[in-house]
C-alpha positions, 0 to 999 in steps of 0.5 A: 537784229542786235547791233554788232558792237565795235570791235577793237584789240582788248574786246571779248565776247560773242561779237569776237566769236563772230568775227574770228569765225568769218575771218578764219573760214576765209583764211585770214585768221589762224588763230583760236576762235576763242572770243579774245581780240588779240594780236593775231585778230587785229592783224586778221582784221587789218589784212581782211580790210586791205583786201577789201578797200577798207581803212586798215585800222584793225577796227570792226566797225560797220564797213567791216561787219558788212564786208564780213557778211553780216547785214547791218541793215536794221542797226541804228546805223543802217547799211552803209548806203543808208549811211550815205543817204542820211549824211546827205539829208541831215547835219549832225546836232546835239538833239535827237539821236546824235549817235546815229547822225555822228557821220564824221565822228564828232560824237566818238570824239566827244565820248573820248574828250568826256572820259579824258578830260573829265573835270578839265577847263573847256579849253582842256577838253578842246585841247584833248579832242585836238591831240586825237585829230592830230593823231589822225593826220600823223603818219605814226598813228592810224589814219582814221579817228576810230582807229586812233581812238581804239588803238591798244592802250592809247587812251586810259578812259577807253581801256577801262570803258569809262568813255561809255559814259553819258557825254556831257554838253561841254564835251559835245561843243568841244568835239565840234570846235575840234573838228572845225579846226580849233587847236589849242595845243600847237599840234600836239600828239601827246598829253599826260598827266604829271600827277599819274605814273607815266613812262619816263619817255613821255618827258622826252617829248617837245612841250607845247602847252600846258592846260589844267592838269594835262601837259601837251607835247609832240 
């Protein structure tokens, strides 16, 4: 059985069709079943997640797929119960199939670090990861790592797909250290590259750190 893709705002294709169809059948979705994950689909997913006791991040991951009635038993992740069993018997490591052991989001975090901080010094990689975890802790952002990562237009590398490239060991190491609590940004919620076009609003933030090509702020 093919693994259902993780869906979020901007996703397109047959998997979006499947989710929209089920949400429509159950009265959560009133739009066209067109395979385009936009505002109506996102709101429907959040309503469905709230009704089913799931984190309302608008991201269709394994738990949401399972509650929608699509079996995930034969996927790389296994069913929700199987995931819990795996979490109890194995610690995440950079060896073996890291993605199947990503019980706390370390691999996902490393993917975005690799995409957003490629070419940055090691400290800059840690800093980019720290911003993402700081957002999870902030009431102004989704309260899960997946919700933060897949928030529409939040991260350029997610929007353009570059975060899907192979993850380097340095990014993996940085993600582990962020997960262990290292935050060199002094609690920053934003980072930006002044060499690129950015909203003037971003310069109204309180700047907490400059590392490599990035400026960090709250």
